[in-house]
Z-matrix of the N, CA and C atoms (Angstrom, degrees):
N
C 1 1.465
C 2 1.529 1 108.71
N 3 1.338 2 116.74 1 128.84
C 4 1.456 3 120.83 2 -179.40
C 5 1.518 4 109.53 3 -69.02
N 6 1.352 5 115.76 4 162.02
C 7 1.457 6 120.63 5 -179.52
C 8 1.521 7 110.47 6 -61.77
N 9 1.359 8 117.59 7 -39.77
C 10 1.460 9 121.22 8 -179.45
C 11 1.532 10 110.85 9 -63.54
N 12 1.360 11 115.00 10 -46.11
C 13 1.460 12 119.01 11 179.57
C 14 1.516 13 111.37 12 -64.46
N 15 1.363 14 115.67 13 -38.65
C 16 1.457 15 120.44 14 -179.66
C 17 1.527 16 110.38 15 -63.71
N 18 1.344 17 116.71 16 -42.67
C 19 1.467 18 121.53 17 179.26
C 20 1.517 19 110.71 18 -63.47
N 21 1.350 20 115.85 19 -44.37
C 22 1.464 21 119.78 20 179.66
C 23 1.527 22 111.30 21 -63.65
N 24 1.339 23 115.69 22 -36.11
C 25 1.469 24 119.66 23 178.96
C 26 1.524 25 110.58 24 -63.53
N 27 1.335 26 116.10 25 -45.08
C 28 1.458 27 120.35 26 -179.59
C 29 1.525 28 110.56 27 -64.51
N 30 1.342 29 116.59 28 -41.46
C 31 1.463 30 119.99 29 178.19
C 32 1.528 31 111.02 30 -62.46
N 33 1.328 32 116.11 31 -41.26
C 34 1.469 33 120.21 32 178.68
C 35 1.517 34 110.84 33 -64.77
N 36 1.356 35 115.32 34 -42.36
C 37 1.456 36 119.34 35 -178.73
C 38 1.521 37 110.48 36 -62.23
N 39 1.328 38 116.71 37 -42.69
C 40 1.463 39 120.50 38 -179.57
C 41 1.527 40 110.66 39 -64.25
N 42 1.351 41 116.05 40 -41.23
C 43 1.463 42 119.82 41 179.64
C 44 1.521 43 110.12 42 -65.31
N 45 1.339 44 116.32 43 -42.25
C 46 1.466 45 121.21 44 179.53
C 47 1.534 46 110.25 45 -63.99
N 48 1.345 47 114.98 46 -43.81
C 49 1.460 48 119.18 47 -178.26
C 50 1.514 49 111.04 48 -65.47
N 51 1.325 50 116.03 49 -30.99
C 52 1.460 51 119.73 50 -179.53
C 53 1.529 52 110.97 51 -63.26
N 54 1.323 53 116.21 52 -40.70
C 55 1.456 54 120.16 53 -176.26
C 56 1.524 55 112.86 54 -77.30
N 57 1.343 56 117.07 55 -32.32
C 58 1.466 57 118.90 56 -177.16
C 59 1.518 58 112.75 57 -94.48
N 60 1.344 59 117.06 58 -12.84
C 61 1.466 60 119.98 59 -177.34
C 62 1.515 61 109.77 60 -132.22
N 63 1.322 62 116.60 61 56.33
C 64 1.448 63 121.65 62 -173.05
C 65 1.523 64 111.91 63 -60.89
N 66 1.357 65 115.97 64 -20.36
C 67 1.454 66 119.65 65 -179.48
C 68 1.519 67 113.37 66 -75.37
N 69 1.320 68 119.05 67 -16.73
C 70 1.463 69 122.19 68 -179.19
C 71 1.527 70 110.45 69 -86.16
N 72 1.311 71 115.67 70 169.63
C 73 1.463 72 120.58 71 176.69
C 74 1.511 73 110.75 72 -80.96
N 75 1.345 74 115.75 73 -161.55
C 76 1.454 75 120.60 74 -177.74
C 77 1.530 76 110.95 75 -70.84
N 78 1.322 77 115.64 76 156.08
C 79 1.466 78 121.38 77 179.88
C 80 1.524 79 109.70 78 -73.70
N 81 1.337 80 116.37 79 132.41
C 82 1.460 81 120.43 80 -176.05
C 83 1.521 82 110.20 81 -124.60
N 84 1.336 83 116.39 82 137.90
C 85 1.458 84 122.44 83 177.41
C 86 1.530 85 109.37 84 -100.50
N 87 1.340 86 116.12 85 143.74
C 88 1.456 87 121.35 86 -179.98
C 89 1.533 88 109.57 87 -134.89
N 90 1.323 89 116.74 88 111.50
C 91 1.456 90 118.75 89 171.40
C 92 1.529 91 107.77 90 -86.07
N 93 1.330 92 117.13 91 -178.74
C 94 1.461 93 120.27 92 -176.13
C 95 1.525 94 112.55 93 -58.57
N 96 1.330 95 116.73 94 -44.64
C 97 1.456 96 120.97 95 -178.39
C 98 1.522 97 111.39 96 -61.08
N 99 1.320 98 115.88 97 -40.31
C 100 1.465 99 119.70 98 -179.72
C 101 1.526 100 110.87 99 -66.21
N 102 1.334 101 117.23 100 -41.83
C 103 1.465 102 120.73 101 178.82
C 104 1.527 103 110.83 102 -64.75
N 105 1.323 104 115.89 103 -42.65
C 106 1.467 105 120.04 104 179.09
C 107 1.527 106 110.31 105 -60.53
N 108 1.340 107 116.08 106 -41.41
C 109 1.466 108 119.54 107 -178.49
C 110 1.526 109 111.99 108 -67.42
N 111 1.334 110 117.18 109 -37.20
C 112 1.468 111 118.91 110 178.37
C 113 1.533 112 110.13 111 -65.05
N 114 1.332 113 116.93 112 -34.72
C 115 1.464 114 120.24 113 178.17
C 116 1.530 115 110.74 114 -67.20
N 117 1.341 116 116.63 115 -42.55
C 118 1.468 117 121.13 116 177.52
C 119 1.527 118 110.21 117 -62.11
N 120 1.336 119 116.16 118 -43.61
C 121 1.469 120 120.74 119 179.97
C 122 1.525 121 111.48 120 -63.44
N 123 1.331 122 116.84 121 -30.79
C 124 1.459 123 121.08 122 178.12
C 125 1.530 124 111.13 123 -71.93
N 126 1.336 125 116.46 124 -39.07
C 127 1.466 126 121.51 125 -175.02
C 128 1.532 127 112.18 126 -79.25
N 129 1.330 128 117.04 127 -40.94
C 130 1.466 129 121.85 128 -169.88
C 131 1.532 130 114.68 129 -49.68
N 132 1.317 131 120.18 130 -47.35
C 133 1.474 132 119.01 131 -177.87
C 134 1.524 133 114.09 132 -68.29
N 135 1.324 134 117.07 133 -10.62
C 136 1.458 135 120.51 134 -175.92
C 137 1.526 136 113.02 135 -107.49
N 138 1.336 137 116.29 136 14.48
C 139 1.465 138 121.26 137 -179.35
C 140 1.525 139 109.60 138 -94.82
N 141 1.327 140 115.59 139 137.77
C 142 1.461 141 120.98 140 178.04
C 143 1.521 142 109.70 141 -74.65
N 144 1.317 143 117.15 142 126.71
C 145 1.457 144 122.28 143 -176.43
C 146 1.522 145 111.28 144 -88.95
N 147 1.339 146 115.83 145 145.52
C 148 1.461 147 122.76 146 175.61
C 149 1.521 148 107.05 147 -119.24
N 150 1.339 149 118.62 148 115.99
C 151 1.465 150 120.69 149 -175.74
C 152 1.524 151 114.30 150 -62.81
N 153 1.332 152 117.15 151 -18.14
C 154 1.466 153 120.74 152 -178.75
C 155 1.522 154 112.99 153 -93.84
N 156 1.318 155 117.35 154 5.15
C 157 1.463 156 119.59 155 -176.60
C 158 1.513 157 111.32 156 -135.03
N 159 1.333 158 114.99 157 166.14
C 160 1.454 159 121.65 158 170.27
C 161 1.522 160 107.91 159 -100.73
N 162 1.314 161 115.93 160 147.19
C 163 1.458 162 120.79 161 -175.65
C 164 1.529 163 110.48 162 -102.68
N 165 1.336 164 116.17 163 132.57
C 166 1.457 165 122.18 164 174.98
C 167 1.526 166 108.62 165 -124.35
N 168 1.332 167 116.31 166 118.83
C 169 1.466 168 121.57 167 179.80
C 170 1.525 169 108.04 168 -123.99
N 171 1.318 170 117.02 169 124.02
C 172 1.461 171 120.29 170 -177.86
C 173 1.525 172 110.09 171 -149.24
N 174 1.316 173 115.33 172 154.80
C 175 1.467 174 121.15 173 -179.93
C 176 1.526 175 110.24 174 -93.81
N 177 1.327 176 116.35 175 142.79
C 178 1.461 177 121.05 176 171.30
C 179 1.527 178 106.37 177 -70.34
N 180 1.343 179 118.45 178 125.54
C 181 1.475 180 120.36 179 -175.78
C 182 1.525 181 112.75 180 -54.99
N 183 1.318 182 115.11 181 136.79
C 184 1.459 183 121.34 182 176.05
C 185 1.518 184 110.14 183 -74.23
N 186 1.326 185 115.66 184 161.64
C 187 1.465 186 121.62 185 177.18
C 188 1.527 187 109.06 186 -58.98
N 189 1.326 188 115.60 187 127.27
C 190 1.473 189 120.37 188 -177.39
C 191 1.535 190 112.40 189 -64.37
N 192 1.333 191 117.43 190 -14.93
C 193 1.472 192 120.40 191 179.79
C 194 1.528 193 112.50 192 -79.99
N 195 1.324 194 116.36 193 -10.94
C 196 1.470 195 119.15 194 179.20
C 197 1.529 196 108.34 195 -69.99
N 198 1.339 197 118.13 196 125.57
C 199 1.471 198 120.81 197 -177.49
C 200 1.527 199 111.61 198 -74.72
N 201 1.321 200 115.44 199 164.54
C 202 1.457 201 120.78 200 173.99
C 203 1.527 202 109.32 201 -59.47
N 204 1.333 203 115.78 202 133.37
C 205 1.466 204 121.10 203 -178.30
C 206 1.525 205 109.43 204 -97.54
N 207 1.325 206 115.51 205 151.57
C 208 1.460 207 122.46 206 177.38
C 209 1.514 208 108.35 207 -124.27
N 210 1.341 209 116.56 208 136.11
C 211 1.462 210 120.26 209 178.19
C 212 1.515 211 110.25 210 -141.78
N 213 1.328 212 115.58 211 133.17
C 214 1.457 213 122.39 212 -179.55
C 215 1.533 214 111.56 213 -88.87
N 216 1.340 215 116.55 214 -14.98
C 217 1.466 216 121.38 215 -178.72
C 218 1.529 217 109.96 216 -113.94
N 219 1.329 218 118.30 217 162.74
C 220 1.471 219 120.77 218 175.20
C 221 1.528 220 109.89 219 -62.10
N 222 1.316 221 116.73 220 141.08
C 223 1.457 222 120.30 221 178.41
C 224 1.526 223 110.70 222 -69.47
N 225 1.325 224 114.82 223 146.29
C 226 1.466 225 120.95 224 178.76
C 227 1.528 226 108.02 225 -113.80
N 228 1.339 227 116.51 226 124.36
C 229 1.467 228 121.76 227 -178.90
C 230 1.522 229 109.81 228 -108.94
N 231 1.336 230 115.54 229 142.69
C 232 1.466 231 120.14 230 177.05
C 233 1.518 232 108.86 231 -156.83
N 234 1.323 233 116.48 232 165.79
C 235 1.459 234 121.92 233 176.45
C 236 1.516 235 109.13 234 -153.82
N 237 1.333 236 115.50 235 150.51
C 238 1.460 237 120.40 236 178.02
C 239 1.520 238 111.31 237 -80.70
N 240 1.335 239 116.72 238 -13.96
C 241 1.470 240 121.07 239 -179.75
C 242 1.520 241 110.34 240 -74.11
N 243 1.321 242 114.79 241 154.72
C 244 1.464 243 121.15 242 -179.89
C 245 1.529 244 110.02 243 -104.95
N 246 1.320 245 118.67 244 124.76
C 247 1.466 246 120.38 245 178.16
C 248 1.529 247 111.11 246 -71.94
N 249 1.359 248 118.83 247 157.86
C 250 1.469 249 124.66 248 3.03
C 251 1.524 250 111.90 249 -76.55
N 252 1.331 251 116.26 250 143.59
C 253 1.451 252 121.84 251 -176.51
C 254 1.530 253 110.34 252 -83.99
N 255 1.347 254 116.13 253 151.56
C 256 1.462 255 120.21 254 -176.01
C 257 1.530 256 114.50 255 -120.25
N 258 1.328 257 117.95 256 -48.92
C 259 1.465 258 119.04 257 -171.91
C 260 1.528 259 113.20 258 -121.53
N 261 1.330 260 117.73 259 -63.86
C 262 1.459 261 120.68 260 -178.69
C 263 1.524 262 110.32 261 -141.38
N 264 1.328 263 115.12 262 140.93
C 265 1.454 264 121.40 263 -177.78
C 266 1.527 265 109.09 264 -131.79
N 267 1.321 266 117.19 265 135.72
C 268 1.456 267 121.89 266 173.02
C 269 1.520 268 108.32 267 -96.43
N 270 1.327 269 116.18 268 119.71
C 271 1.461 270 121.93 269 -177.22
C 272 1.529 271 109.38 270 -104.84
N 273 1.313 272 115.95 271 129.76
C 274 1.461 273 121.10 272 173.71
C 275 1.530 274 108.39 273 -93.19
N 276 1.336 275 115.47 274 124.61
C 277 1.463 276 120.89 275 176.36
C 278 1.524 277 106.96 276 -110.48
N 279 1.315 278 115.55 277 123.31
C 280 1.462 279 120.08 278 -174.43
C 281 1.518 280 111.03 279 -125.18
N 282 1.339 281 114.96 280 134.12
C 283 1.460 282 121.83 281 173.77
C 284 1.524 283 107.11 282 -103.52
N 285 1.331 284 116.55 283 122.92
C 286 1.463 285 121.17 284 -174.99
C 287 1.531 286 113.13 285 -106.17
N 288 1.352 287 116.84 286 29.73
C 289 1.465 288 117.60 287 174.82
C 290 1.531 289 108.92 288 -82.64
N 291 1.345 290 117.89 289 -170.64
C 292 1.456 291 120.58 290 -175.34
C 293 1.518 292 113.07 291 -64.23
N 294 1.332 293 117.07 292 -35.36
C 295 1.468 294 120.40 293 178.12
C 296 1.534 295 109.74 294 -72.45
N 297 1.326 296 114.99 295 -53.34
C 298 1.450 297 120.95 296 176.25
C 299 1.525 298 114.46 297 72.12
N 300 1.297 299 117.39 298 135.68
C 301 1.466 300 122.81 299 174.38
C 302 1.527 301 109.49 300 -160.44
N 303 1.332 302 115.02 301 161.96
C 304 1.462 303 121.43 302 179.96
C 305 1.533 304 108.99 303 -134.74
N 306 1.319 305 115.83 304 138.86
C 307 1.460 306 121.39 305 177.25
C 308 1.526 307 108.78 306 -135.12
N 309 1.335 308 116.40 307 138.06
C 310 1.464 309 121.08 308 177.36
C 311 1.525 310 109.48 309 -105.92
N 312 1.327 311 116.24 310 136.16
C 313 1.464 312 122.21 311 179.50
C 314 1.524 313 108.56 312 -128.54
N 315 1.326 314 116.82 313 130.82
C 316 1.462 315 122.01 314 177.37
C 317 1.528 316 108.79 315 -92.48
N 318 1.312 317 115.52 316 124.55
C 319 1.464 318 121.48 317 -179.06
C 320 1.520 319 109.04 318 -113.08
N 321 1.327 320 116.31 319 128.40
C 322 1.468 321 121.11 320 -179.23
C 323 1.527 322 110.30 321 -104.05
N 324 1.328 323 114.38 322 139.95
C 325 1.462 324 121.65 323 -179.57
C 326 1.528 325 108.20 324 -119.20
N 327 1.315 326 116.24 325 126.28
C 328 1.458 327 119.88 326 179.73
C 329 1.523 328 109.96 327 -131.35
N 330 1.336 329 114.85 328 132.51
C 331 1.457 330 121.29 329 173.32
C 332 1.529 331 107.26 330 -95.67
N 333 1.318 332 116.50 331 119.68
C 334 1.457 333 121.92 332 -176.00
C 335 1.529 334 110.42 333 -99.62
N 336 1.339 335 115.40 334 133.10
C 337 1.461 336 121.37 335 -179.16
C 338 1.528 337 110.04 336 -121.11
N 339 1.339 338 117.79 337 149.93
C 340 1.464 339 120.53 338 178.95
C 341 1.527 340 111.34 339 -69.78
N 342 1.318 341 115.99 340 133.09
C 343 1.462 342 122.45 341 179.94
C 344 1.533 343 108.45 342 -132.42
N 345 1.328 344 116.90 343 135.57
C 346 1.461 345 121.25 344 176.29
C 347 1.526 346 108.67 345 -79.52
N 348 1.336 347 115.56 346 123.72
C 349 1.460 348 120.88 347 -179.19
C 350 1.518 349 109.52 348 -130.02
N 351 1.311 350 115.72 349 165.22
C 352 1.461 351 121.29 350 179.24
C 353 1.526 352 110.43 351 -74.10
N 354 1.331 353 116.15 352 130.57
C 355 1.458 354 121.14 353 -179.45
C 356 1.521 355 111.95 354 -81.68
N 357 1.332 356 116.73 355 -10.38
C 358 1.456 357 121.41 356 -179.42
C 359 1.524 358 108.93 357 -156.60
N 360 1.309 359 116.61 358 174.77
C 361 1.459 360 120.50 359 176.32
C 362 1.527 361 109.14 360 -72.75
N 363 1.325 362 116.27 361 122.64
C 364 1.465 363 121.10 362 179.97
C 365 1.523 364 109.75 363 -109.21
N 366 1.298 365 115.82 364 124.98
C 367 1.451 366 120.13 365 179.01
C 368 1.529 367 110.61 366 -84.39
N 369 1.303 368 115.42 367 155.70
C 370 1.454 369 121.40 368 178.80
C 371 1.525 370 110.47 369 -55.90
N 372 1.347 371 116.29 370 133.19
C 373 1.458 372 120.89 371 177.79
C 374 1.511 373 114.56 372 90.88
N 375 1.334 374 117.44 373 -1.05
C 376 1.466 375 119.94 374 -178.14
C 377 1.529 376 110.52 375 -79.35
N 378 1.340 377 115.14 376 139.15
C 379 1.451 378 120.82 377 174.74
C 380 1.530 379 108.11 378 -79.87
N 381 1.320 380 116.51 379 126.39
C 382 1.467 381 121.37 380 -173.84
C 383 1.526 382 110.34 381 -84.30
N 384 1.336 383 115.33 382 132.10
C 385 1.458 384 121.62 383 178.85
C 386 1.533 385 109.83 384 -114.13
N 387 1.323 386 115.46 385 173.95
C 388 1.467 387 121.23 386 178.45
C 389 1.521 388 110.84 387 -57.92
N 390 1.332 389 117.12 388 -37.23
C 391 1.470 390 121.37 389 -177.90
C 392 1.525 391 113.02 390 -69.17
N 393 1.325 392 116.76 391 -16.33
C 394 1.465 393 120.72 392 -179.37
C 395 1.528 394 112.69 393 -85.92
N 396 1.331 395 116.64 394 -1.57
C 397 1.474 396 121.04 395 -173.16
C 398 1.527 397 110.21 396 -119.09
N 399 1.311 398 116.16 397 136.19
C 400 1.459 399 121.03 398 172.41
C 401 1.525 400 108.91 399 -141.30
N 402 1.341 401 115.77 400 167.76
C 403 1.464 402 121.43 401 -178.61
C 404 1.522 403 109.45 402 -109.60
N 405 1.320 404 116.08 403 131.82
C 406 1.467 405 122.02 404 173.99
C 407 1.522 406 108.92 405 -124.93
N 408 1.335 407 115.19 406 147.48
C 409 1.458 408 120.35 407 174.71
C 410 1.525 409 108.23 408 -90.14
N 411 1.332 410 116.20 409 123.16
C 412 1.460 411 121.13 410 -177.50
C 413 1.523 412 110.51 411 -128.95
N 414 1.345 413 116.73 412 151.05
C 415 1.475 414 120.29 413 179.04
C 416 1.519 415 112.07 414 -59.05
N 417 1.321 416 115.08 415 148.15
C 418 1.461 417 121.21 416 -178.43
C 419 1.519 418 111.78 417 -57.59
N 420 1.342 419 116.69 418 -33.73
C 421 1.476 420 119.40 419 -175.87
C 422 1.524 421 112.07 420 -67.28
N 423 1.352 422 117.95 421 -18.01
C 424 1.457 423 121.14 422 179.76
C 425 1.530 424 112.91 423 -89.62
N 426 1.339 425 116.64 424 -11.74
C 427 1.461 426 119.63 425 -176.77
C 428 1.515 427 111.07 426 -73.76
N 429 1.326 428 116.08 427 141.60
C 430 1.454 429 121.79 428 178.68
C 431 1.523 430 109.54 429 -122.34
N 432 1.307 431 114.88 430 154.75
C 433 1.463 432 120.14 431 179.70
C 434 1.526 433 110.69 432 -61.00
N 435 1.330 434 116.30 433 -31.17
C 436 1.468 435 120.03 434 -175.13
C 437 1.522 436 113.49 435 -81.84
N 438 1.349 437 118.32 436 -1.83
C 439 1.462 438 119.90 437 177.70
C 440 1.527 439 110.16 438 -62.46
N 441 1.314 440 115.60 439 142.26
C 442 1.460 441 121.25 440 178.31
C 443 1.522 442 108.37 441 -92.59
N 444 1.337 443 116.42 442 123.63
C 445 1.457 444 121.14 443 -176.44
C 446 1.529 445 112.66 444 -105.97
N 447 1.320 446 117.40 445 -10.54
C 448 1.465 447 122.39 446 -178.73
C 449 1.527 448 108.43 447 -107.60
N 450 1.328 449 116.53 448 111.71
C 451 1.470 450 119.12 449 -176.38
C 452 1.528 451 112.69 450 -66.56
N 453 1.328 452 118.00 451 -21.57
C 454 1.465 453 119.27 452 178.62
C 455 1.529 454 111.59 453 -65.95
N 456 1.331 455 116.41 454 -22.62
C 457 1.462 456 119.73 455 176.25
C 458 1.525 457 111.59 456 -73.59
N 459 1.331 458 115.73 457 -21.03
C 460 1.462 459 120.09 458 -176.36
C 461 1.520 460 112.66 459 -90.96
N 462 1.325 461 115.44 460 -42.58
C 463 1.469 462 119.71 461 -174.80
C 464 1.524 463 110.31 462 -62.84
N 465 1.333 464 116.33 463 122.51
C 466 1.460 465 122.46 464 -177.93
C 467 1.516 466 113.21 465 92.69
N 468 1.347 467 117.15 466 -15.18
C 469 1.464 468 119.81 467 175.85
C 470 1.521 469 109.89 468 -73.94
N 471 1.318 470 115.73 469 168.83
C 472 1.457 471 120.66 470 -179.18
C 473 1.522 472 109.89 471 -118.76
N 474 1.316 473 116.09 472 140.71
C 475 1.466 474 120.45 473 178.86
C 476 1.528 475 110.12 474 -74.20
N 477 1.327 476 115.64 475 132.08
C 478 1.461 477 120.95 476 -179.31
C 479 1.526 478 111.73 477 -88.02
N 480 1.333 479 116.14 478 -11.73
C 481 1.466 480 121.65 479 -179.42
C 482 1.515 481 107.83 480 -154.70
N 483 1.318 482 116.94 481 172.35
C 484 1.463 483 119.86 482 174.88
C 485 1.528 484 109.50 483 -67.02
N 486 1.318 485 115.48 484 134.61
C 487 1.463 486 121.31 485 179.38
C 488 1.518 487 107.43 486 -121.67
N 489 1.323 488 116.80 487 118.43
C 490 1.461 489 119.74 488 -176.76
C 491 1.535 490 110.91 489 -76.89
N 492 1.317 491 114.76 490 157.95
C 493 1.465 492 120.34 491 178.29
C 494 1.534 493 110.32 492 -59.98
N 495 1.328 494 116.13 493 133.04
C 496 1.454 495 121.01 494 179.09
C 497 1.514 496 114.34 495 87.40
N 498 1.331 497 117.59 496 -4.49
C 499 1.460 498 120.53 497 -179.89
C 500 1.524 499 110.16 498 -80.53
N 501 1.329 500 116.45 499 135.63
C 502 1.464 501 121.12 500 -179.75
C 503 1.527 502 110.01 501 -70.59
N 504 1.318 503 115.96 502 140.98
C 505 1.463 504 121.20 503 178.85
C 506 1.530 505 109.96 504 -78.16
N 507 1.330 506 115.84 505 133.29
C 508 1.461 507 121.34 506 174.63
C 509 1.530 508 108.52 507 -126.86
N 510 1.333 509 115.37 508 168.90
C 511 1.454 510 119.91 509 179.93
C 512 1.528 511 112.36 510 -59.01
N 513 1.330 512 115.97 511 -31.16
C 514 1.466 513 119.27 512 -177.57
C 515 1.522 514 112.67 513 -75.31
N 516 1.337 515 117.45 514 -11.11
C 517 1.466 516 120.53 515 -177.92
C 518 1.522 517 112.88 516 -85.38
N 519 1.328 518 117.42 517 -22.58
C 520 1.460 519 119.58 518 -170.56
C 521 1.525 520 111.75 519 -131.29
N 522 1.327 521 114.49 520 166.52
C 523 1.462 522 121.61 521 168.09
C 524 1.522 523 107.44 522 -138.96
N 525 1.329 524 115.93 523 123.89
C 526 1.464 525 120.03 524 175.32
C 527 1.521 526 109.42 525 -72.35
N 528 1.316 527 113.97 526 -32.00
C 529 1.461 528 121.35 527 169.75
C 530 1.516 529 106.40 528 -125.92
N 531 1.304 530 116.23 529 123.77
C 532 1.470 531 120.26 530 -178.35
C 533 1.524 532 110.56 531 -109.67
N 534 1.308 533 115.67 532 150.41
C 535 1.465 534 120.78 533 -179.45
C 536 1.530 535 110.45 534 -54.63
N 537 1.341 536 115.28 535 129.01
C 538 1.459 537 120.19 536 -179.17
C 539 1.511 538 114.12 537 94.90
N 540 1.346 539 117.38 538 -11.58
C 541 1.470 540 120.70 539 178.70
C 542 1.523 541 110.91 540 -66.90
N 543 1.331 542 115.21 541 146.08
C 544 1.455 543 120.17 542 166.41
C 545 1.525 544 107.20 543 -79.96
N 546 1.313 545 117.33 544 125.85
C 547 1.458 546 121.63 545 -175.79
C 548 1.523 547 110.31 546 -122.35
N 549 1.327 548 113.56 547 155.74
C 550 1.461 549 120.43 548 172.71
C 551 1.518 550 108.05 549 -93.77
N 552 1.331 551 115.65 550 126.98
C 553 1.457 552 121.13 551 -179.89
C 554 1.521 553 109.26 552 -106.80
N 555 1.339 554 115.59 553 123.99
C 556 1.455 555 120.71 554 172.85
C 557 1.521 556 107.29 555 -103.64
N 558 1.333 557 115.82 556 115.10
C 559 1.462 558 121.41 557 179.47
C 560 1.521 559 108.19 558 -103.42
N 561 1.359 560 115.35 559 122.97
C 562 1.457 561 120.62 560 -177.30
C 563 1.520 562 110.28 561 -108.33
N 564 1.335 563 114.24 562 135.36
C 565 1.456 564 120.33 563 176.12
C 566 1.523 565 107.02 564 -143.31
N 567 1.330 566 115.75 565 104.22
C 568 1.454 567 119.49 566 -174.76
C 569 1.519 568 109.78 567 64.28
N 570 1.342 569 116.28 568 -125.41
C 571 1.465 570 120.06 569 177.22
C 572 1.510 571 112.57 570 -93.40
N 573 1.342 572 117.68 571 3.89
C 574 1.460 573 122.29 572 -176.89
C 575 1.522 574 110.51 573 -96.79
N 576 1.348 575 116.03 574 135.80
C 577 1.460 576 121.34 575 177.37
C 578 1.519 577 108.99 576 -122.84
N 579 1.326 578 116.01 577 124.58
C 580 1.455 579 122.15 578 179.13
C 581 1.524 580 108.97 579 -111.02
N 582 1.334 581 116.35 580 132.98
C 583 1.454 582 121.90 581 -179.71
C 584 1.516 583 109.53 582 -109.85
N 585 1.324 584 115.75 583 129.43
C 586 1.449 585 120.40 584 178.58
C 587 1.519 586 109.79 585 -146.40
N 588 1.315 587 116.40 586 175.25
C 589 1.454 588 121.44 587 -178.59
C 590 1.521 589 110.85 588 -107.73
N 591 1.330 590 114.22 589 148.25
C 592 1.448 591 118.58 590 179.19
C 593 1.515 592 111.80 591 -148.97
N 594 1.315 593 115.11 592 -178.34
C 595 1.466 594 121.75 593 178.12
C 596 1.532 595 108.81 594 -125.07
N 597 1.325 596 116.39 595 131.01
C 598 1.466 597 120.41 596 179.02
C 599 1.517 598 109.70 597 -74.96
N 600 1.315 599 115.55 598 131.31
C 601 1.454 600 121.06 599 179.47
C 602 1.531 601 111.87 600 -96.74
N 603 1.353 602 115.80 601 -5.28
C 604 1.466 603 120.30 602 178.26
C 605 1.529 604 108.91 603 -159.80
N 606 1.340 605 115.18 604 165.50
C 607 1.461 606 121.03 605 178.77
C 608 1.525 607 110.23 606 -74.56
N 609 1.345 608 114.63 607 154.81
C 610 1.460 609 118.72 608 175.75
C 611 1.511 610 112.12 609 -165.49
N 612 1.340 611 115.59 610 154.83
C 613 1.462 612 122.59 611 174.90
C 614 1.519 613 109.17 612 -121.80
N 615 1.324 614 117.05 613 173.68
C 616 1.462 615 121.85 614 -172.64
C 617 1.529 616 111.36 615 -52.45
N 618 1.334 617 114.54 616 130.23
C 619 1.461 618 120.89 617 177.09
C 620 1.516 619 113.94 618 90.65
N 621 1.323 620 118.05 619 -12.60
C 622 1.465 621 120.95 620 -177.78
C 623 1.527 622 110.75 621 -87.68
N 624 1.334 623 115.25 622 146.40
C 625 1.467 624 121.44 623 175.09
C 626 1.523 625 109.59 624 -89.54
N 627 1.314 626 116.40 625 130.12
C 628 1.461 627 120.76 626 178.16
C 629 1.531 628 109.06 627 -133.67
N 630 1.305 629 115.84 628 165.27
C 631 1.466 630 121.48 629 176.65
C 632 1.524 631 109.65 630 -91.78
N 633 1.323 632 116.40 631 128.95
C 634 1.466 633 121.39 632 176.40
C 635 1.527 634 108.53 633 -127.89
N 636 1.319 635 115.35 634 157.74
C 637 1.468 636 119.90 635 178.19
C 638 1.515 637 109.24 636 -114.74
N 639 1.310 638 115.74 637 127.91
C 640 1.455 639 121.31 638 175.46
C 641 1.525 640 108.14 639 -71.80
N 642 1.333 641 116.20 640 117.64
C 643 1.462 642 120.31 641 -175.33
C 644 1.520 643 111.11 642 -64.05
N 645 1.323 644 117.45 643 -37.38
C 646 1.468 645 120.61 644 -176.80
C 647 1.521 646 112.04 645 -70.09
N 648 1.350 647 117.40 646 -45.93
C 649 1.466 648 120.11 647 -175.73
C 650 1.524 649 113.32 648 -94.93
N 651 1.330 650 116.15 649 -20.37
C 652 1.460 651 119.85 650 -177.42
C 653 1.513 652 113.31 651 81.01
N 654 1.325 653 117.62 652 -0.33
C 655 1.459 654 121.38 653 -179.25
C 656 1.534 655 110.88 654 -81.74
N 657 1.323 656 115.24 655 149.75
C 658 1.466 657 120.24 656 175.44
C 659 1.524 658 108.88 657 -101.51
N 660 1.296 659 115.94 658 149.22
C 661 1.456 660 121.26 659 179.85
C 662 1.515 661 109.67 660 -152.21
N 663 1.323 662 115.42 661 162.72
C 664 1.457 663 121.61 662 178.11
C 665 1.524 664 108.62 663 -94.13
N 666 1.318 665 115.66 664 128.40
C 667 1.458 666 120.42 665 -177.03
C 668 1.527 667 108.85 666 -135.18
N 669 1.326 668 115.18 667 155.27
C 670 1.462 669 121.08 668 -179.20
C 671 1.525 670 109.91 669 -101.30
N 672 1.333 671 115.94 670 132.67
C 673 1.466 672 120.86 671 178.69
C 674 1.524 673 108.72 672 -72.48
N 675 1.341 674 116.65 673 128.87
C 676 1.463 675 120.38 674 179.03
C 677 1.531 676 112.07 675 -117.77
N 678 1.330 677 117.46 676 -27.59
C 679 1.462 678 121.99 677 178.32
C 680 1.522 679 108.29 678 -153.45
N 681 1.335 680 115.24 679 -178.95
C 682 1.459 681 119.80 680 176.27
C 683 1.526 682 109.21 681 -60.97
N 684 1.343 683 116.22 682 123.64
C 685 1.463 684 124.45 683 178.28
C 686 1.527 685 112.19 684 56.20
N 687 1.329 686 117.26 685 31.24
C 688 1.465 687 121.85 686 -179.82
C 689 1.521 688 109.67 687 -138.75
N 690 1.344 689 115.56 688 132.20
C 691 1.467 690 120.69 689 178.80
C 692 1.521 691 108.63 690 -133.69
N 693 1.334 692 116.21 691 165.62
C 694 1.455 693 120.19 692 176.36
C 695 1.515 694 109.41 693 -137.87
N 696 1.327 695 114.46 694 152.55
C 697 1.463 696 120.43 695 179.46
C 698 1.525 697 108.30 696 -140.46
N 699 1.306 698 115.83 697 139.68
C 700 1.460 699 120.85 698 176.05
C 701 1.515 700 109.35 699 -96.12
N 702 1.321 701 115.99 700 123.31
C 703 1.464 702 120.56 701 -178.94
C 704 1.529 703 110.63 702 -87.35
């Protein structure tokens, strides 16, 4: 059916419906985008909000072969799901005029959280700077426990592997102290603090115990990483 014929058909249908259904309101046309939006508008007020996240609500696109729908009555929306909604909802859209039709629309709900990601391609061994870090909002389902949320842990650290642009930083991507690094060792004994130099014998991040070698004495000891290229040991 040509666009002109299709338009004339819809105009005729609306005129016909007006005369036989005087109790209804004006004739309304709904293409796929309009139906999807009505489903989103139905779901949005019934979604549980999280103050620590941004909310993204969108409809899964309908089949492009579905023709424009016409309805002489207000659309009726319903769902078998119980609010508040969390992830995905199937919305039934029903036209209750004399012709009558029903359309189902799947609406997805995503809570987006800030994630530190690489602002550019980082090669293995590169020292990470402030300019190498940016924040992206990502769905909760993509978040991992190992994601790094404190940018101070990243700045000055070194990449242990290639990190592509937009990839979230995890503990496995970096080392605050890398094997072979010259490190500052703070040795604590009571109220006394001794500072000396050492060499890292393995990779480590904040809070992890690693083996370091005291350059002056040649002895190895277990020390805890506290900052970039800095460890401490209790004597």
